[in-house]
C-alpha positions in Angstrom: -0.3 121.0 -85.0 -2.5 123.7 -85.3 -5.0 124.9 -82.2 -7.7 123.1 -83.8 -5.4 119.4 -83.9 -5.0 119.9 -80.4 -8.7 120.2 -79.7 -9.3 117.6 -81.5 -7.3 115.7 -79.3 -9.1 116.4 -76.2 -12.0 116.1 -77.9 -11.0 112.8 -78.3 -9.8 112.7 -74.8 -13.5 114.4 -73.7 -14.9 111.1 -75.3 -13.0 108.6 -73.1 -14.0 110.5 -69.6 -17.8 110.9 -70.7 -18.0 107.1 -71.0 -15.8 106.6 -68.0 -18.4 108.8 -66.5 -21.5 106.5 -67.8 -20.0 103.6 -66.3 -19.9 105.7 -63.2 -23.3 106.3 -63.5 -24.3 102.8 -63.8 -22.8 101.6 -61.0 -23.3 103.7 -58.2 -26.8 104.7 -59.4 -28.0 101.9 -61.6 -29.4 104.5 -64.4 -27.5 106.7 -66.9 -28.5 109.6 -68.9 -30.0 108.9 -71.9 -29.3 111.2 -74.5 -25.0 111.1 -73.3 -25.2 107.2 -73.7 -26.9 107.2 -77.1 -24.5 109.7 -77.9 -21.5 107.4 -76.5 -23.1 104.6 -78.4 -23.2 106.2 -82.0 -19.6 107.0 -81.4 -19.1 103.4 -81.7 -20.5 103.5 -85.4 -19.0 106.4 -86.8 -15.7 104.9 -87.5 -15.0 107.9 -90.9 -15.6 111.2 -89.4 -14.3 114.1 -91.1 -13.2 115.5 -87.2 -12.8 114.6 -84.0 -16.3 116.3 -83.5 -18.4 114.1 -85.8 -17.5 111.0 -84.1 -20.0 112.6 -81.1 -22.6 114.4 -83.6 -21.4 117.8 -82.2 -18.6 119.5 -80.0 -21.7 120.2 -77.5 -21.6 116.4 -77.1 -18.8 116.0 -74.6 -19.2 118.8 -72.7 -19.9 116.4 -69.7 -16.6 114.5 -70.2 -14.9 117.7 -71.4 -16.0 118.5 -67.4 -14.8 115.2 -65.8 -12.0 116.3 -67.8 -10.9 119.4 -66.6 -11.2 117.3 -62.7 -8.4 115.3 -64.2 -6.3 118.2 -65.7 -6.6 120.4 -62.5 -7.5 119.0 -59.3 -7.9 122.9 -57.6 -10.9 123.6 -59.6 -13.1 121.0 -57.9 -12.5 117.5 -56.6 -11.4 114.5 -58.9 -13.9 111.9 -59.4 -10.9 109.1 -58.8 -13.5 106.6 -59.7 -13.8 108.3 -63.3 -10.0 109.0 -63.4 -9.4 105.6 -63.0 -12.0 104.3 -65.4 -10.0 106.8 -68.0 -6.1 105.3 -67.1 -7.2 102.1 -68.2 -9.3 102.9 -71.0 -5.8 104.7 -72.2 -4.4 101.5 -71.4 -6.4 99.1 -73.1 -5.9 101.0 -76.0 -2.6 101.1 -75.6 -2.2 96.8 -75.4 -4.6 96.3 -78.2 -2.5 98.4 -80.6 0.2 96.1 -79.7 -1.4 92.5 -81.1 -1.8 91.7 -84.2 -4.8 91.9 -86.5 -6.8 93.3 -83.1 -8.0 96.4 -84.8 -9.2 94.6 -88.2 -11.5 91.8 -85.5 -12.6 95.2 -83.9 -13.5 96.5 -87.3 -15.4 93.5 -88.4 -17.4 93.2 -85.2 -18.3 96.9 -85.8 -19.9 96.5 -89.0 -21.4 93.9 -88.1 -23.3 96.3 -85.6 -23.0 98.9 -88.2 -26.0 96.5 -90.1 -28.1 95.8 -86.7 -28.9 99.4 -86.6 -31.1 99.7 -90.2 -33.3 97.3 -87.5 -33.2 98.2 -84.4 -32.5 102.0 -82.6 -29.1 102.1 -81.3 -30.2 101.9 -77.8 -31.9 99.0 -77.9 -31.0 96.0 -75.5 -30.2 94.4 -78.3 -28.0 96.5 -79.8 -26.5 97.4 -76.6 -26.1 93.3 -75.8 -24.0 92.9 -79.3 -21.9 96.6 -78.4 -21.4 94.6 -74.1 -20.4 91.5 -76.7 -17.9 93.2 -79.0 -16.4 94.9 -75.7 -16.1 91.1 -74.1 -15.2 88.9 -77.5 -12.5 91.4 -78.6 -10.7 93.5 -75.3 -11.4 91.8 -72.3 -9.4 89.5 -73.1 -6.2 91.6 -74.1 -5.1 92.3 -70.6 -6.3 92.8 -66.8 -10.3 93.8 -66.6 -11.5 96.8 -65.7 -12.3 96.9 -62.0 -15.6 98.8 -62.0 -16.8 99.6 -58.1 -20.7 100.1 -57.5 -23.2 98.6 -55.4 -23.9 94.9 -56.6 -27.8 95.5 -56.8 -26.0 97.8 -59.9 -23.7 95.5 -60.5 -25.5 92.3 -60.8 -28.3 92.6 -63.3 -27.9 92.0 -66.9 -29.2 94.9 -68.9 -26.1 97.3 -66.5 -23.5 95.3 -67.5 -23.7 95.5 -71.1 -25.1 99.3 -70.5 -21.0 99.3 -68.9 -19.8 97.0 -71.1 -21.4 99.6 -74.2 -19.9 102.5 -72.7 -16.3 100.6 -72.1 -16.4 100.4 -76.4 -17.3 103.4 -76.6 -14.0 104.9 -73.9 -12.1 102.3 -76.0 -13.0 104.2 -79.8 -12.6 107.4 -78.0 -9.2 106.3 -77.3 -8.1 104.7 -80.0 -9.0 108.1 -82.4 -7.1 110.0 -79.1 -3.6 108.1 -79.8 -4.4 108.8 -84.1 -4.6 112.3 -83.3 -1.1 112.0 -81.6 -2.4 112.6 -78.4 0.4 110.6 -75.7 1.4 110.2 -72.2 3.9 112.5 -72.3 1.4 115.3 -72.8 0.2 115.4 -69.6 3.9 116.0 -68.2 4.6 118.9 -71.0 1.4 120.5 -72.4 -1.3 120.2 -69.4 -2.0 123.8 -69.1 -2.4 123.6 -73.1 -4.5 120.9 -72.8 -6.6 122.3 -69.8 -7.3 125.8 -71.9 -8.5 123.3 -74.9 -10.8 121.2 -72.5 -12.3 124.6 -71.2 -13.1 126.4 -75.3 -15.2 122.6 -75.5 -17.3 124.0 -72.8 -17.7 127.1 -73.7 -18.2 126.3 -77.5 
């Protein structure tokens, strides 16, 4: 495997962590970074990329997720955000369950194609689009396993708009997790290749 292949894996994994970070922001603060949220939503619709960075519109658009990932790969560098860590692990587990269900990816692809047609009429961050992404997560992803328990203030979690943002971010996280697996990512690498993973993630931040 070339350095480029390994870096692509870490770009995908950074995307998982970045989506988890967005969920945490909504749950804790009731707000999120609009630009990073737009990157996440666009990543759902980018289903035929030439390389991993294209999913996020460029490698620089996953630096926030890469910084979160470094915390998980090397907690000595800084304090680990346990909510982001937990959501990230859960997203990888959801992807694994999804892969075991016959036809699940086909259903997901069909629903995403429907969302692509909506983008011709709405901005990707429009409330109607966010609601559509949230509905895909609710209909296709939620039924396959234990739901991700999101920790936050009730005042932030109760509004439907925030629930939609959280579910849309989780859908983006599953999409990134699918790419991580497609690129050859697996749990064993966290044990055997942690130093290499850390170095590649640091490269993402530096680029």
